[in-house]
Structure formats: C-alpha cells, structure tokens
N, C-alpha and C positions, 0 to 999 in steps of 0.2 A: 600669666598667673602662676603662683607658686604655693605649694603646700607649706605651712609653717610648722616648725618644731618649737615648742614653747617651754619655758622654765616655770616650775612651781616654787613659790616662795613659802618657807616653812615657819611663818611667824607664830608666836605662842597662842594667839587668840584664834587661830584657824581651826576649822573642823577637821577631824581625823577621817571622816567618811564622805562628806558632800562632794568634794572634787573627784576623788577616786570613783565614786559611784557615777558621777556625771561623765567621766572620761571612759568608764568601763575598765578601770585598772584596779588591781588589788590594793587595799589600804596598807600603808606601811606601819601604822600604829602611831606615827608622828603627825602633828598638825600640818595641814596643807591649806594655807590661807588664801593665796592668790596665784592665778595662772596669768603670766604676763605675755601679751601679744603686741609686738612693736619693736621699736629701735631704741629703747632706753639703754644707755651704756651699762647700767647695773646688771641687766639680764636680757640682752637682745635675743629676739627670735632668730632662728636659723632657717635657711632654705637651700635647695640644691640648684646651683647654676653651673653650667659648663662642666657637668660631671662631678662637681665637688660641693661639699657642704660649706656654706658661707654665712656669716652673721649679717643680718639685715642692715646693721649699722655700716658695715663695710660695703655692701652692695650700694647703698645710698651715697656713701662718701665717694665712690668711684664715678658716679654719674648723677649728681643731685638733680639737675634739670630733667634728665631723662626719666628718672624714677619718680620724682615728686611733682614735676611740671613747673614751668617758669613762674606761674602765679604764686604757688606755694613758696618757692624759694625767695621770691621778692618780698612776700609778706612775713615769712618766719625764718628765713635763712636756710642753709642746706641740711636740714634735719627734719624728720617726721615730727610734726608739732603735737601729736597726741599719743597717748598710751592707752591701749584697751586691756581690760582685765576681766577675769572671772574671779569673783570675790566670795569667800565662804567663811562667814563669821560664826563661831560657836560661843564666843565670849566677847565682852565689849572691847571696842577699840578705844584709843585715847580720845579725850575731849579736846577738840582742836579747832583752829581757824587757819585760813590761808590769806596771805597778803594780796593786795591788788598789784598791778604791774608796776606802778610808780613806787610803791612801798618795797616791792621785791628788789627793784633796781637800786634803790637807796640803801636798803639793808645789806645787800650783797656787796656793794661798793664800800660800805663802812667796815664790814668784817674783813674784806680783802685788805683795806688800808691798815687795819689794826693787826694784820697778820694772823688772824684766827685760822688754824689749819683746816683744810676742807673736810677732813674726816674727824674733826674734834667733836666730842659728844655735846659740847656746849654751843656748837655752831647752829644758828637759826636759819641762815639763808645759804643753801647749797648752790643756788644759781640765781640768775637775775630775771626769772620768769614768774608769772603768776600761776596759780593752780586751780582754776575753776574745774568742777567735776560734776558728773551725772551718774547716779546709780539707778539701774532699772532692775526691778525684782523679777527673779525667776521662780522663787517660792515666796511665801509670806516673809516679809523682811521688816525688821524693827530697827528704829533709829531715833536719835534725838536731833532736832533741827530748829535753830532759831529760838528766840526768847518768847516765852509765854507773855500774856498780858500781866502787868504787875499785880493787879488785884487777884487774878487767878493764882499766881504764885504765892501771894500772901495767904490766901485761903488754904492752900495745900500745906504750907509750912506751919500755919497757925494750928491746923488740926492735929499736928504731931504733938503739940503741947510740951515742947522742950524749952526750958527757960532760956537757954543760950540763943535760941532762934527768935525769941520775941522781939528784940530790937530790929531784926531784919524785917519782920512782919510789919512793924510800925512804919519803917521807912517805905516799904512797898505800898502801903496804904495811903501814905501822906504826901509823898513827893511826886513830881512829874515822872511819868513812866521811865523815860530813858535815863534820867538822873538817878532814879531809884534803883534800876537794874545795875547801873554802873557802880553805885555806892555799895550795894549788897555783894555783887560779885567780887569787887575789890576787897571788901572786908573778909569774905570767906577765904579768898586765896592768899591773903596776907596775914591771916590769924596765926597765933601761936600754934605750932604743930601739935603739941600735946593737948591743948584745949580744944582744937577743932577735931582731933581724933576722938575725944570723949563725946563731943557733940554728934559726930557721925554715928557713933555706936548707939547713943540714945535715940537718935532720929531713925536709925534702921530698925531698932526694936519696936518703936511706935509704928513705923510704916508696915512692918510685918503684921501687926495686930489689925491695922486699918485696911490692908489690901483686900482681905476677903469680904469685908463689910461695905467697902466703898463701891461706887458705881461710876461708869463713864470714865472721864479723864482721871479722876482720883484713883480709881482702881489701877489703871495703867501706871500712873506716877508712883504710887506706893510700891507696886510690884517691882518697878524698875529700880527704885531706891533700895529695896531689899536685896535685889540681885547684884547691883553695883557694889553694895557694902560687903557682900560675900566674896566678890572677886577682888575688891580693893579696900580692905578694912581700914578705917581711919582716914581715908583719902578725902581731902576737901572737895574733890570733883564730885563726890556723891551728893553733897549739898548743892553745888553749882548746877548739877543736872536737874534738880527740882525747879530751876528757873527756866528750863527749856521745854519745848513742845515734844511730846512723844508722838511718833508717826509710825503707822503700820501700813506698809505698801502691800498691795495684792499683786500677783503675777501680772506683768505688763505695765504696771505703774512705775513712775520714776520720780526722783527728786533731783533738782539742779541746785548745786551749792556754790554760790558766788563768793567773792572776797568778803572777809570779815564776819561770815555767818558761823556761829559756834555750832558744832555738830559732833556726833559720835554714832557709829554704827554699832548695833547691839547683837543682832543675830539674823541669819538668813543667807541665801544664795542669790547673787545678782551679777549682772553685767555692768561693769564700771568703766567709764571713759573719762579721761582728764587731760589737761594740758601737760606737756612733758616737763614736769618740774618735781623737785623734792622738798619744796618749801612748806614746812608745817610748824606751827606754833602751838604748843600743848599747854593745857592748864590743869590737867588731872587725869586720873584713871590710867596711869602709865608709870613705869619705872624710868622712863627716858627723861631727858632734860626738859625742865619747865622754866620758862622765862616770863614771870608774871608781868613786869612792867611793859615788856615789848608786846605781849599778848593783849594787854589792856589798851595799848595804843592802836592795835589793829582791829579789835572787835568793834562791830557795829551794833550799838544798843538799840535795835529797831524791833519792837515786839509785834507779834501778829502770827496768824496761821500760816504755816508753810504751804506753798502751792504744789500740790501733787500733780504731776504731768501725766497725761495720757496721750498715746500717739495720735497724730492728726493725719488724715488720709492725704496722700500725695499721688502723683501720676504713676501709672503702672503698678498699682496696688501697693506702693511703698507707704509705710506708716512712719511718720517722722516725729521725733521728740525735739521740739523747738527750744533753742537756748540762745541767749543774747551775746554769744561770742563766736569767733571765727575759727579757732584752732581745731574744733571738732564738730561733727554732726553725727548723731546716732539715729539710725532708723532700723526698721525690720520689715521682712517679707514673710507672710504666712502662706505657704504653698499647700495645695492638696485640698482634701474635703473640708478642712477647717475654714477655708477661704470661700465661703458661699457667695461673696460679693463679686467674684471674678466671673463675668459672663463668658469669658473666652475659654473657660474650663480649667480644671485643676492643674493640668500639665502645660499650660501655655507658657512659653519662655518669657522671662522678665529681663529686660535690658538693665544692665548695671554699669552703664557708661559714666565716666566722670573725668573732668580735666585734672583732678587731684588724685592722690593715691588712696587706696581702699584696703581695709582689712575686713574680711568676711568671716563670721563665726556661726556655725550651725549649733543651735541649742535644742533642737528637737527633730526627730526623724532623720531624713536623708535628703540632701540637696546636691545637685550636680551642676557644676560650672562648665560653660562651654565657651571656647574662643569664638568670636563672632564670625571669623573667616572659615571656621571648621577645619583649620589646618592641624589642630591638636585634638587628641581624645579628651573627653570630658574629665573633669577633676571632681570626684565624689567626696563630699564631706558628710561624715556621720556626726552624731552629737559630740560636742567638745572639740571638733576639728576645725581648723581655720586656714585661711589662705590670704596671701598678699597679692594685690593687683596694682601694677604701676600705673601712673597717670596716663590718661588717653588710651588705655588698653580696653578694647571693646569686648565685653563679656556678657553672656546671658546666663540665666539660672532656671532650672526646672527641678521638680521633685515633689516630695510630700513631707513637709517639715517647716521649721522656722529658721530663718537666716537673719542675723543681725549684721548691719553694715555700718562701719565707721569710716568717715571721710573728713576732708577739710572743707570748710565752708566758703573759701574765697572763690 
C-alpha cells in the first residue's frame, strides 16, 4: 500500500475554500475544483517506491498485471480503468452528456480519420472510451439530472409567461414526451443567438419573481434558472436546464450518470468516480466547444425521476453503491462510534482484500491501514488523504472515521 500525492485542478467553477478546508491547507484565493486520485495521464497521482517519487501511471506501466491483476488487464487493458476525484463546485458546471462505448469508439475513429488534433478545442472525442460516473455527496449537493416529465416542464415554462417560450409550452403539452423534449431542446439550442439571449433575459427576470412565491419543484427550478442566468447571461443552456430535474443530494446519497443522460453539477462537495475518459459533449453553460448536432445524436430523451442511490450493506460492514458497469465500484466504511451496527466493536479490523487495485480515501476522522502480514507499520490516513493498494495485496483497516473505497468490479 502506498500513500498518494494528488493534484488539485483549478477550474473556474471550483470553490476557493471547500477543498483547502477539507485537506487542512490554507486557501490560495484561486478556485480549487477537483482533487484527482488515480492514473489519468493529465494529472497522475504520485507515490514513493524504491526510495523515489514515481507517477502511478509509470508504476502501472512497469508491471500492469502485478499492479492491476490479470482480470483487470484482460477486461480493460494495462491501465487503471477508473479515476477518483474530490469535487467542489461553487458555480455550475457545463450542461453535458457522455457517449456510450460504441458511440465513443465510432466518434474517436471518425475524428482520428479526419485528422482533428487531439488537443483541438473543437475535438469531441479525446479517447475511445465511455464515461459513466457516480457522484456521492459529502455536503448537500445540487445538480441537474435527466429530463423532467414533459407536462411538468410545460407548466414551469408556461408560468414564466414569456411570449417566445409559448410555442415550446404547446409542444410539450401536445406531443409524445420523448418527441416533445427532443423538439424543444433542438429548437432552444439552434435558435438565433440574439433572440434566445433576449428570451433568457426575460425568462430569468420572471423566474426571479416566481422563485420566492413558488413551492416544491417550482421553487427550485426558478431559483436554479435565476442563478444560471447570473452565471451565464443569455446562454440557451438556461432554458434547456428548465427541461431537467433538479436534484439535491444529502450527505451519503449518490447519483449514477450513464450514457446519454443530460446533467450539470451546480454546487456542493462530493466524491466522484468515473471511467477513465475525457469524452464530454456540451450543450450550454460553458465557454467551451459546443457541438449541438452531435450532442442531439447522443442524448437519450427519456423523462423520469432520477434514481438517488443510497449505500447497500455488504460483508464486513462495507456499504456499496451499486452501478451497472464494471470499470469501477464505490463503497465506504464507517468506523468508530458512528457504526453502531458493528457488533465486533468500533476498532475491529476490516479486511480490504481485492483481486483488483484499490484507491482508499479518508473523508472523516482517522483511519489506519495495516498490511495483513504485519510486516509494515500501519499507514494512517487523515481527512483528505488517500492510498493506493495493488491487486491481491491483503490490507485491513481500523480507526474512527469514514473511508471510501474505489475498486474495479471484474
């Protein structure tokens, strides 16, 4: 097992205080959006091996089967198939979707064949992999996820009483749901920029008036509309967001985001895990490249309430977040007095054995990792600290705190 040193990514939407406070470091005054834990080539974690600091990418490349295990290498090749993050959003992220595996392979091959440079801003597919992801809240966490029911969206837009939105309201009320959502989103994203900017301004003004008087979903939707328009004035994504569900996660709750699901994180601190990919298609709330035709090809127009995940009990007091893919599995252990269900007592060692590699992140208190053979002293993790455990390495954990565990599911 190895303690990890990790890189903070300073994206503009990041909080200036949440990650420094979590790590116990002084704020820099600059946004700190994500802490990356893993072997992504853009910002690999480092560890100390053989007396020297090495990138986790290089450690894995030197002995893929030894580090990842033969099953992981057979399934996903000689690289860690997931990336673990601590994510701190102070302002909205872009409204986006991710392709499925077949779409990613097709899109990547097409852009390669057309000679689109890998670092070109107009490049959609940076790799041939899909990017399912899971966000687990550490604080109250707000986001947009999946399409609302068409009639609910029609009621929200209709109450704004903006003339330019009335044709959308009629479509949402009259057409079959999936067709209506597709038609309205297409119309919003392809509208004349000056005209849609004026519509957004009028809609935001109306939403601000309605936010304090509405209740339930309406209150949240209008408050989100107002906030988005403040951050991205005139952006068509502000109207598009009205078609989506607003979700507020409480600490410990999670959302799984599969291919084609439109989403945007709005605010909060959470643990995020994803397949190791950079493939993102954006449709608004961003200064980055937007490819409307490709996004509309990828989006799944399936309305309904998003499923909020809560951890399911597993063996050894492990709590698992079940997802339908194999690249990653996220779970947690709650040690100490908070774990009243553990009849063996708060300090009972928990086995963390796995045939696949693991990254362990302490998010509360203090947890100590022990080699099962006792040959090495324990590795203590305080809040915000993490460790890498190679495949088949037998480790136990004790302490008084919360430990998140990221593994491969093969």
